[in-house]
Each structure stands twice: as C-alpha cells, then as structure tokens.
Backbone as ProteinMPNN parsed JSONL, in Angstrom:
{"seq_chain_A": "MEWSRRWKCCARSACVWALLGRRATLSARNNLAGAYNDAGRVQDALDLGERVLADYERILGHDHPDTLTARNNLTHTRDVAAAVQQPDTATPAIAPALQPPSDAPEQPV", "coords_chain_A": {"N_chain_A": [[74.062, 14.05, 35.774], [72.238, 14.559, 33.682], [73.608, 12.982, 31.715], [73.378, 10.338, 32.531], [70.767, 9.713, 32.21], [70.385, 10.094, 29.559], [72.001, 8.042, 28.722], [70.645, 5.789, 29.816], [68.242, 5.95, 28.343], [69.365, 5.507, 25.747], [70.224, 3.025, 25.979], [67.94, 1.766, 26.362], [66.824, 2.123, 23.982], [68.547, 0.861, 22.37], [67.927, -1.809, 23.081], [65.311, -2.005, 22.443], [65.587, -1.767, 19.413], [67.023, -4.029, 18.905], [65.423, -6.098, 19.748], [63.409, -5.808, 17.781], [64.861, -6.212, 15.459], [65.557, -9.003, 15.716], [63.044, -9.873, 15.76], [62.323, -9.401, 13.083], [64.211, -11.056, 11.834], [63.39, -13.561, 12.713], [60.855, -13.724, 11.656], [61.321, -13.688, 8.906], [62.916, -15.91, 8.518], [60.904, -17.713, 9.417], [59.144, -17.38, 7.003], [60.936, -18.262, 5.057], [61.065, -21.046, 5.724], [58.36, -21.553, 5.199], [58.481, -21.249, 2.412], [60.348, -23.333, 1.651], [58.566, -25.346, 2.17], [56.53, -24.949, 0.31], [57.989, -25.494, -2.125], [58.501, -28.03, -2.037], [60.516, -28.996, -0.354], [60.436, -30.518, 2.123], [61.741, -31.706, 4.384], [63.623, -29.797, 5.023], [62.007, -27.682, 5.524], [60.621, -28.598, 7.873], [63.038, -28.933, 9.546], [64.047, -25.987, 9.845], [61.58, -24.836, 10.67], [60.993, -26.066, 13.208], [63.399, -25.087, 14.492], [62.988, -22.108, 14.472], [60.491, -21.854, 15.595], [61.294, -22.665, 18.421], [62.912, -20.476, 18.793], [61.168, -18.355, 18.718], [59.492, -19.009, 20.88], [61.514, -18.772, 22.851], [62.269, -16.164, 22.804], [59.935, -14.376, 22.558], [58.01, -15.479, 23.985], [55.507, -18.121, 24.827], [52.896, -17.508, 24.182], [52.758, -15.443, 22.381], [51.423, -13.771, 19.604], [53.013, -14.08, 17.109], [54.577, -16.368, 17.761], [52.503, -18.084, 17.902], [51.673, -18.25, 15.247], [54.014, -19.088, 13.929], [53.953, -21.625, 15.333], [51.604, -22.639, 14.002], [52.167, -22.884, 11.391], [54.395, -24.692, 11.417], [52.818, -26.854, 12.008], [51.238, -27.295, 9.878], [53.255, -27.77, 7.988], [54.165, -30.21, 9.044], [51.72, -31.653, 8.559], [51.829, -31.915, 5.776], [54.126, -33.286, 5.425], [53.242, -35.644, 6.495], [51.353, -36.311, 4.68], [52.919, -36.69, 2.422], [54.058, -38.948, 2.845], [52.179, -40.82, 2.892], [50.439, -43.567, 1.304], [49.416, -43.53, -2.047], [46.37, -42.422, -2.419], [44.572, -41.353, -4.11], [41.808, -41.04, -6.551], [41.516, -42.828, -9.501], [42.073, -41.288, -12.985], [40.357, -42.151, -14.633], [37.491, -43.648, -14.009], [37.137, -47.122, -12.538], [35.207, -48.779, -13.836], [34.855, -47.837, -16.204], [37.453, -48.144, -17.524], [39.195, -49.798, -20.007], [39.154, -53.621, -20.107], [42.11, -55.257, -19.016], [42.921, -57.535, -20.193], [41.959, -57.695, -22.735], [41.87, -58.091, -26.261], [44.058, -56.373, -28.54], [42.625, -54.016, -30.645], [42.511, -53.594, -34.142], [43.74, -50.738, -35.89]], "CA_chain_A": [[72.797, 13.583, 35.842], [71.661, 14.35, 32.297], [74.298, 11.922, 31.006], [72.969, 9.047, 32.965], [69.233, 9.619, 31.647], [70.603, 9.827, 28.193], [72.545, 6.559, 28.546], [69.512, 4.688, 30.057], [67.347, 6.039, 27.028], [70.048, 5.035, 24.369], [70.275, 1.57, 26.127], [66.607, 1.046, 26.362], [66.351, 2.194, 22.446], [69.298, -0.28, 21.666], [67.298, -3.029, 23.19], [64.038, -2.114, 21.322], [65.952, -1.969, 18.194], [67.68, -5.285, 18.913], [64.258, -6.814, 19.58], [62.763, -5.578, 16.376], [65.752, -6.896, 14.48], [65.453, -10.176, 16.014], [61.685, -10.311, 15.152], [62.484, -9.318, 11.639], [64.841, -12.177, 11.082], [62.642, -14.762, 12.878], [59.722, -13.696, 10.434], [62.14, -14.02, 7.422], [63.145, -17.563, 8.689], [59.478, -18.409, 9.137], [58.802, -17.327, 5.741], [61.846, -19.232, 4.48], [60.51, -22.289, 5.908], [57.249, -21.761, 4.284], [58.992, -21.367, 1.081], [60.779, -24.541, 1.389], [57.633, -26.36, 2.222], [56.026, -24.836, -0.894], [58.981, -25.871, -2.965], [58.635, -29.419, -1.998], [61.695, -29.314, 0.555], [59.678, -30.624, 3.273], [62.551, -32.063, 5.591], [64.242, -28.509, 5.349], [61.154, -26.86, 6.089], [60.588, -29.167, 9.212], [64.161, -28.596, 10.484], [64.17, -24.772, 9.987], [60.56, -24.445, 11.368], [61.335, -26.285, 14.722], [64.327, -23.894, 15.11], [62.439, -20.988, 14.424], [59.527, -21.921, 16.722], [62.017, -22.664, 19.546], [63.454, -19.157, 18.979], [60.077, -17.471, 18.914], [59.321, -19.057, 22.335], [62.456, -18.16, 23.959], [62.384, -14.631, 22.558], [58.603, -13.529, 22.652], [57.07, -16.382, 24.661], [54.708, -19.269, 24.331], [51.679, -17.15, 23.806], [52.597, -14.381, 21.561], [50.781, -14.017, 18.175], [54.06, -14.646, 16.189], [54.932, -17.586, 18.065], [51.346, -18.92, 17.652], [51.587, -18.323, 13.711], [55.044, -20.081, 13.749], [53.502, -23.128, 15.525], [50.657, -23.274, 13.08], [52.888, -22.99, 10.112], [55.098, -25.855, 11.676], [51.808, -28.02, 12.169], [50.868, -27.44, 8.519], [54.333, -28.584, 7.421], [53.877, -31.563, 9.568], [50.773, -32.337, 7.8], [52.244, -32.001, 4.471], [54.998, -34.376, 5.433], [52.67, -36.907, 6.744], [50.532, -36.652, 3.376], [53.675, -37.172, 1.376], [54.477, -40.316, 3.381], [50.938, -41.598, 2.886], [50.358, -44.198, -0.102], [48.597, -42.487, -2.88], [44.846, -42.904, -2.176], [43.768, -40.562, -5.022], [40.885, -41.835, -7.433], [42.21, -42.742, -10.772], [41.642, -40.446, -13.751], [39.225, -42.778, -15.23], [36.692, -44.602, -13.07], [37.658, -48.429, -12.869], [34.184, -49.305, -14.619], [34.989, -47.287, -17.658], [38.59, -48.534, -18.225], [39.027, -51.24, -20.769], [39.82, -54.769, -19.36], [43.445, -55.384, -19.291], [43.224, -58.867, -20.867], [41.226, -57.461, -23.907], [42.802, -58.175, -27.386], [44.045, -55.19, -29.166], [41.845, -53.961, -31.961], [43.267, -52.988, -35.375], [43.524, -49.514, -36.268]], "C_chain_A": [[72.167, 13.448, 34.575], [72.229, 13.192, 31.548], [73.754, 10.586, 31.24], [71.544, 8.815, 32.512], [69.557, 9.342, 30.305], [71.034, 8.319, 28.136], [71.498, 5.555, 28.677], [68.635, 4.701, 28.88], [67.901, 5.438, 25.987], [70.096, 3.424, 24.867], [69.097, 0.976, 26.096], [66.314, 1.022, 24.608], [67.317, 0.892, 21.745], [68.511, -1.614, 21.866], [66.048, -3.285, 22.436], [64.607, -2.402, 20.07], [66.54, -3.685, 18.032], [66.59, -6.338, 18.845], [63.544, -6.781, 18.459], [63.428, -6.276, 15.411], [65.612, -8.322, 14.614], [63.934, -10.743, 15.41], [61.654, -10.243, 13.704], [63.086, -10.54, 11.108], [64.139, -13.468, 11.469], [61.413, -14.745, 11.813], [60.387, -14.048, 9.063], [62.477, -15.305, 7.531], [62.037, -18.205, 8.476], [59.087, -18.468, 7.747], [59.531, -18.069, 4.887], [61.399, -20.589, 4.481], [59.342, -22.629, 5.213], [57.503, -21.971, 2.829], [59.491, -22.642, 0.77], [59.784, -25.679, 1.393], [56.935, -26.261, 0.634], [56.646, -25.472, -2.074], [59.246, -27.398, -3.007], [59.806, -29.859, -0.817], [61.057, -29.444, 1.899], [60.492, -30.802, 4.548], [63.284, -30.6, 6.007], [63.252, -27.586, 5.996], [60.797, -27.232, 7.67], [61.706, -28.622, 10.113], [64.178, -26.962, 10.836], [62.777, -24.218, 10.85], [60.48, -24.714, 12.859], [62.18, -25.44, 15.342], [63.653, -22.657, 15.171], [61.334, -20.85, 15.592], [60.263, -21.907, 18.103], [62.504, -21.214, 19.842], [62.396, -18.177, 19.256], [59.728, -17.7, 20.524], [60.103, -18.644, 23.252], [62.622, -16.627, 23.985], [61.152, -13.961, 22.948], [57.671, -14.393, 23.485], [56.15, -17.182, 24.133], [53.434, -18.692, 23.725], [51.402, -15.878, 22.81], [52.201, -14.708, 20.1], [51.799, -14.571, 17.223], [54.484, -15.979, 16.565], [53.748, -18.625, 17.713], [51.323, -19.053, 16.116], [52.837, -19.381, 13.516], [54.792, -21.577, 14.148], [52.531, -23.645, 14.639], [51.06, -23.463, 11.808], [53.813, -24.527, 10.207], [54.119, -26.914, 11.479], [51.4, -28.162, 10.846], [51.892, -28.102, 7.747], [54.281, -30.029, 7.852], [52.836, -32.475, 8.875], [51.295, -32.704, 6.446], [53.232, -33.147, 4.467], [54.244, -35.637, 5.666], [52.076, -37.239, 5.512], [51.73, -37.056, 2.534], [54.239, -38.686, 1.627], [53.289, -41.362, 3.086], [50.911, -42.248, 1.389], [49.409, -43.514, -0.785], [46.928, -43.258, -2.914], [43.792, -42.017, -3.218], [42.822, -41.49, -5.964], [41.705, -41.655, -8.843], [41.435, -41.851, -11.769], [40.437, -40.877, -14.368], [38.588, -43.871, -14.26], [37.066, -46.235, -13.494], [36.265, -48.98, -13.821], [34.435, -48.882, -16.189], [36.287, -47.649, -18.243], [38.439, -49.865, -18.633], [39.77, -52.217, -19.906], [41.278, -55.006, -19.935], [43.963, -56.432, -20.158], [42.549, -58.818, -22.224], [42.17, -57.316, -25.084], [42.763, -56.785, -28.005], [43.254, -55.197, -30.488], [42.775, -53.283, -33.093], [42.9, -51.58, -35.702], [42.991, -49.144, -37.636]], "O_chain_A": [[71.589, 12.401, 34.282], [71.516, 12.483, 30.838], [73.652, 9.765, 30.328], [71.168, 7.644, 32.451], [69.036, 8.344, 29.807], [70.373, 7.497, 27.502], [71.376, 4.617, 27.889], [68.263, 3.635, 28.389], [67.168, 4.816, 25.219], [69.984, 2.595, 23.964], [69.026, -0.227, 25.842], [65.717, 0.105, 24.046], [66.933, 0.145, 20.845], [68.437, -2.436, 20.952], [65.714, -4.352, 21.92], [64.116, -3.386, 19.517], [66.379, -4.349, 17.007], [66.683, -7.309, 18.093], [63.0, -7.832, 18.122], [62.812, -6.916, 14.558], [65.539, -8.939, 13.552], [63.759, -11.78, 14.771], [60.942, -11.047, 13.102], [62.635, -11.077, 10.096], [64.219, -14.43, 10.705], [61.1, -15.772, 11.21], [59.785, -14.73, 8.232], [62.321, -15.956, 6.498], [61.924, -19.09, 7.628], [58.704, -19.542, 7.283], [58.944, -18.588, 3.937], [61.331, -21.259, 3.451], [59.187, -23.727, 4.679], [56.843, -22.744, 2.135], [59.159, -23.146, -0.303], [59.985, -26.747, 0.814], [56.819, -27.238, -0.105], [55.941, -25.955, -2.96], [60.015, -27.942, -3.8], [59.9, -31.036, -0.466], [61.147, -28.537, 2.726], [60.165, -30.263, 5.605], [63.481, -30.32, 7.19], [63.587, -26.809, 6.89], [60.702, -26.374, 8.548], [61.498, -28.012, 11.162], [64.311, -26.634, 12.015], [62.895, -23.264, 11.618], [60.039, -23.895, 13.665], [61.97, -25.01, 16.476], [63.865, -22.082, 16.239], [61.306, -19.901, 16.377], [59.825, -21.119, 18.941], [62.507, -20.785, 20.996], [62.651, -17.21, 19.973], [59.691, -16.758, 21.315], [59.705, -18.199, 24.329], [63.017, -15.974, 24.951], [61.256, -12.97, 23.67], [56.527, -13.973, 23.658], [55.896, -17.028, 22.938], [52.894, -19.315, 22.811], [50.308, -15.407, 22.501], [52.576, -15.717, 19.504], [51.457, -15.529, 16.529], [54.763, -16.754, 15.65], [53.965, -19.771, 17.319], [50.883, -20.133, 15.724], [52.611, -20.457, 12.963], [55.247, -22.543, 13.537], [52.465, -24.854, 14.416], [50.383, -24.172, 11.064], [53.893, -25.32, 9.269], [54.47, -27.891, 10.818], [51.152, -29.333, 10.558], [51.567, -28.936, 6.902], [54.353, -30.942, 7.03], [52.971, -33.678, 8.652], [51.146, -33.863, 6.059], [53.179, -33.952, 3.537], [54.586, -36.655, 5.064], [52.198, -38.407, 5.143], [51.424, -37.981, 1.781], [54.742, -39.413, 0.771], [53.481, -42.578, 3.058], [51.287, -41.601, 0.411], [48.557, -42.887, -0.155], [46.562, -44.349, -3.349], [42.563, -42.005, -3.146], [43.133, -42.674, -6.09], [42.343, -40.666, -9.203], [40.252, -41.614, -11.523], [39.537, -40.077, -14.625], [39.224, -44.839, -13.841], [37.257, -46.529, -14.674], [36.628, -49.795, -14.669], [34.199, -49.6, -17.16], [36.371, -47.511, -19.463], [37.875, -50.799, -18.063], [40.711, -51.926, -19.169], [41.543, -54.947, -21.135], [45.047, -56.407, -20.742], [42.545, -59.859, -22.881], [43.142, -56.564, -25.013], [41.739, -56.103, -28.039], [43.218, -56.149, -31.266], [43.683, -52.502, -32.81], [41.704, -51.298, -35.776], [42.809, -47.962, -37.929]]}, "name": "protein", "num_of_chains": 1, "seq": "MEWSRRWKCCARSACVWALLGRRATLSARNNLAGAYNDAGRVQDALDLGERVLADYERILGHDHPDTLTARNNLTHTRDVAAAVQQPDTATPAIAPALQPPSDAPEQPV"}
C-alpha cells in the first residue's frame, strides 16, 4: 500500500515538473519571438509567435494569463509587420515650405 501511494505522488510530481518545464520553454520561445521582432526579423517573429500561441492554447488553455500574453505579443508583431509594409508616411525632416526649390540655380560658394 505504501508503495502505491509513493508511486502516485511521484507520478504527480513528474507531471507537475513536466508542466513547469513546458511553461518555461514556452516562455523562452515567446521571448525569442519578441527578440526577433525587436531585431527586425518580423517574419521569424510571426512564425515562432504563431507556433508558441498554438502551444500555449493547447497546454494551458485559451484563457490562461500566459496564453493571453502570447496572443498580445503576436498582435503587436502583426502590427509591426503591417507598419513595415505601409508606405512611408512620415513627415520630411524639413517642412516643404522651408525646402529650397528644386529648380533654383546653384549659388557660388
């Protein structure tokens, strides 16, 4: 009887440690996706972020805080990817009214 109780306890502990190991691995992969995004490797960040989110949902569920964080990170990466694909709409460094006309003759120095 004592042996079966110990076995159940060890089996339960192994499951807990396995889950903690998976969560740590998922967290590290999520952080790596963020690092890819910060380094400008947006496509790598998107690919890894989508896989990480799917794993979080499968292992921890759709409403777990870590899953929600991964979903938020992936949304941010998608926003960055969309901004990269947009045409440059930034204002020029010098306002157009202050820029010299392009057809003005060059002045001697």
